[in-house]
N, C-alpha and C positions, 0 to 999 in steps of 0.2 A: 129232700133229705130222706135217705133210705135207713130204716131201722134194721138192725142186724141181730141174729140169734147166735149164741156160742155153739161151738161144735160139741161141747159136753158140759153138763152142769158142774162137774167136778173139775176144778183147775188142775193143770198138769203141775207136778212138783218137781223141783230140781234142788239138789243139795249144793249150797254155796261152799266156797273154800273154808270159810269159818265153821260151817256146819260139819265138814269132814273132820275138822280138828276136835270139835266137841264130841262127835260120835266115837272118834278113836280114843279119846281121854276117857269116856264113859266106860268103854269095853275094857280098857286097861285097868281102871279103878275097880270094875266089877270082878275081874280075875283076881286082882290082889285081895279084895274084900272076901272072896269066896275061899282063898287059901289062908288068910290071916285070922279071918273071923272077927275083925275089929268092927265095932259099931259106928265108929267115926265114918270109916270108908263106905259102909252100907248107906249111911245117911247121906253121904256125899254123892253116891251113885244115884240114889233115889231122887236127890235135888236136881241133878243134871238131866235125869230122864223126864222129870216134870217140867224142867225148862224147856227141853226139846219139843214135848207135847204141847205146851202152851204156845210156843213160837209157831209151830206148824199149823196148829188149829186157828190161831189168830190170823195169820195170813189167808188161810182158806175162808174165814168168815168175812175178812175184808172184801174179797172179790165176789162173794156170793151175792146174787141178784143184782148184778151190774147191768145196765142196759147201754148200748151204743148206738148212735145214729151218726152216719157219714154222708158228706156231700162233696164227693171227688170231682175235680174238674174234668170236662170231656176232652177238651182241646187246649194245647199249649204250643208255644214256639220254642224251638230249640235254642238254648241259652238264655231263656227268660225264666222268671219266677212267678209263681202263683201260690195260692194258699188252699190247703185242704182242711175243711171244717169237721171236727169231730166233737161230738156231744156225748159226755159221759154222765150217766144218771145213776144215782144210788137208790135202788128200790126198796132198801131195807128201811124198816121203822125206827129202829133204836141204835144200831151200830153203824158208826162212821167209817168210811173207807179211807186209809191213809197210805201215803206214798206210793201213788199209782203211777206207772211208766206205761205211756202209750207209744206204740210203734206201728208203722204201716209197712207192710211187705209189697214189693212190686216185682214184676217180671217183664222183661229181663232186668236184673238188678243193677245194671249199669246205665239204664236209660234215663231213670228218675232218682233223685236224691230227696228223701223226705225226711225232714227233721224230726226228732222224737219230741214227745210232750211229757210233761210231769204235773201231777196234781198232788199238792201237800196233804190236803184234808178235804174230803167230800162227806158233808154232814148228811144224815138220814133224809131221805126224800128229796134231796137237792140235786141239781145237775150243773155242769161246768162245760162251757164251750171253749175248745181249743182251735186256733188257727195254726196249723202246721205249715210251715213254708216248705215250698216244693221247688226244686230246680231241675228243669228239663236239660238233660246232658247230651242227648243226641236224637236224631229223627227216628221215627218209626212208630209201630203200633205197640202199645204197651197194655198192662193190666194191673190193677190194683187187687192183689191176691186176698189178703186178709189184714184185720186190725188186731193187734195183740196188746192186751192189758195185763200187766205183771205188777206184783208187789212182793218185796222181800221184808216187809214190816212184820214184827217189830225189831228183830235182832240180826237180820241179814244172815241167817242160818239156812233158810229154806226160801226158795223163790218160787211162788205160785203164778200160773198164767193162764188166762182165758183167751181163746182164739175165736174171732169172729169173721166167718168167711164173707168176702165182699164180692170178688169177681167182677169188678167194674172196668169196662174197657176204656181206653183213652188214646188219643192220637197226639204225637209230638210232630208238628209241622216244621218245615225248614226254617232255619233261623231267618229273622227279619234283617233285610238289607235295604237300604234307601236306593231307588232308582229314579233318576230324573232325565229321562230320554229327551233330547231335543225335539220341539214339535216341527215335524216335517209333513205337511199336507199334500194334496195332489199337485199343488203348484211346484213341488220340488222335483217332480218327475218330468220326462220329456212330454208326455201327454198333457200334463198340467200346464208347463210352460207355453204349449201351443195354444192351449185354451186361453191363457192369460193375454197373449199377444192378440187374439181375435176377439176378447171379450167385449160385450156391449151391455147395456142396461138390461137386457132381457135375461142376463145370466143369474140374476139374483134369485135365490131359492127362498129367502125369507130371513127371520130373525130366530134366535134361540138364546136361552139364558147363558150368561157368561160362565166360563169353566177356567180352572187353573191352567195357564199356558197360553191363553188367547192374547193376541197382540192388542194394546191399547187402541191402535188405529182402527180396529175392526169393531169398535163399541158404536152402537146406533144410540146416539144421546137422546134423540126425540122420543124414541120408543122406550129408552130407559127411564125418561122422566115420567112418561105416561104409566109405565108398569111399576114404578117404585124401586125397581132393582135394575142391575146392569144386564143388558141384552147386547148381543153382537150381530152383525150381519153374516150370513152364511150364503155364499154363492158357490158356483161350480168350481172356481179356481181355489177358493179357500176352504173347501170342504175337508173335513177331518178325516183323513184316510184311515181305513180300518187296520188292525194289526192282526198279524198270524204269529203265534209263538210255537216254534217246532223244537221240542225238547227231545233229544236222543243222546243221553250220556255214554260215555265208554263204560261197559259193565266191568271191565279189568282194572279200572282205577277208581277205588272207593273214595279217594280224597276228591278227585275231579268230579265224581258222580255227585257227592254232596254239595259242592261248590255250584255246579250246574242247576241243581234243584233250587238252591237258594236264589240264584239269579232268575229262574223262571218264576218263583213265587214273587220276587220283587217286581218284575214285569207285570204280573197279572194284578197285583195290588195297585200299581201305577195306573194301569188302564181303567180299572174301575173308578178309581178316585178322580180321574180325569173325565169320566163318562165317555171313554173312547170304546167303539166297537171293537171287540177282540175275540179271538178263538185260540185256545190252547190245544196242541196236539202233542200228547205225550206218548213216548215209546211204550209199548206194551198194552195201550188202552185201545179198545175196539172203536170208539167214537171220540170226536173232539168235544171240548168244553166251550160253549159259547158264554163268554163272561159278560152277560147283559146287566147283572145287578150283584148285590153282595151276597145273596143266596146262591147264585151260580159261582161266585168267587169261592164261597166257603166248601162247595163240592170240588172245585179244581184243587184247593189247597189240600183237602183231605186225600185226594188222589196222589198229590205230591208226596204226603206223608207216608202213604202206604207203598210207594214205588219201590220196587226191588230191582236189582241188576238184571237185565234181560237184553237179548240180541234182536227181540222183536222190533220192527219199525214203528214209528208213529203213524196214525191214520193219514191216509193219502187224500188227495183232492186238490182242486184249484183253489187259488187264494187271490185276493184283490187287495191292493194297497202295500203296506209295509210288512216286511217278514223279518223276524228275529230268529236266528239259528242259535240254539244253545245246546252244546254238546259236540263231541268230535264226530258223532255218526249223523248228525242233523244235515239234511239236504234241502235245498232252495225249492219251495213249492212252485208249481207252474202258475204263471199269470201274476206273480208278485212284481210290482213296479219298483220296489226299493228293497234291497236284501242286505242285512247287516249280520255279522257273525261275532259271537262273543270271543274274547273278553270285551266288555263295553266300558270305556273310561268313566261313563257317568253312573256306574253302580258302585255304591260305596262298598268297601271291603267288609268282611264278617268281622263281628267282634268275637274275641276268643272267649270261650266258656270258662268262667272262673273255677278253680278247683274246689271240690266239696271239703269243708273243713273236717278234720278228724273229730269224731265223737268222743 
């Protein structure tokens, strides 16, 4: 959690609608008092001036010596919700802070929607922790610019505001979509069928832990009993063919580009979840991403989040096993034994992002 410092020790002041009315009334009564010489009008003008002075000074005193700590999320998924933790501490010894409004400013403003927070009373020396809901509206790189703490207490005549620069970057990844590609190993290809026809007992490569999608017939029950967990046979014919994800969306179609990136992210997540060897080739990137583990998956998802429309082709090179072509400009890689092109019927449609409620 990062501690922030305000841009100025003196809160910025803005006159509210009620304040304009009171100021105009004070000026009018002052002019009348100077021309008529009535003591009642002079006393009324003095009372209005004192009322404005106390109101402005009290709002300044409430924001004085406030400290703010923020823990913004570094990554989100488009269409999802998260929380931004803000801790507001009152460093004063005697004066309480009242009616505090907490807002977070983001750039671009249409990428993230952060709900405001409100604190009724913050006693001297105490702190309060706010969990502000965040809704990621679209994919891309965003930045939390600053945290604003304001108060119009006690009379809503003057609004004081403290600004705490944040400047924390964040990434909004493509929206989550569920992908359940049918398991097609090397036995589905012509080369695999030839090996299956001539298979002997010497083709057994060994056993490995059971993964989601493995057929029940491939479970090696004796080894599973010894190991205490499910293991399956792995031979040359049933070896899980690696995946190659070629992603090259059409840069002239923003809607199709976002849909293609969502499908690519869903395939990458499915590959890592199944323990499948996979490689992601994204247009505009100089190198491919080997999806070996969750850390490599995180790097690939970050690249998808930063992707911008480009005519540059994806990294080239030979491929082995199954290739998924995502995007109108994706081309089949050389050496792939099985090629499939989007749209895929086994990828769930994206959930619409709900509108942000009006504040």
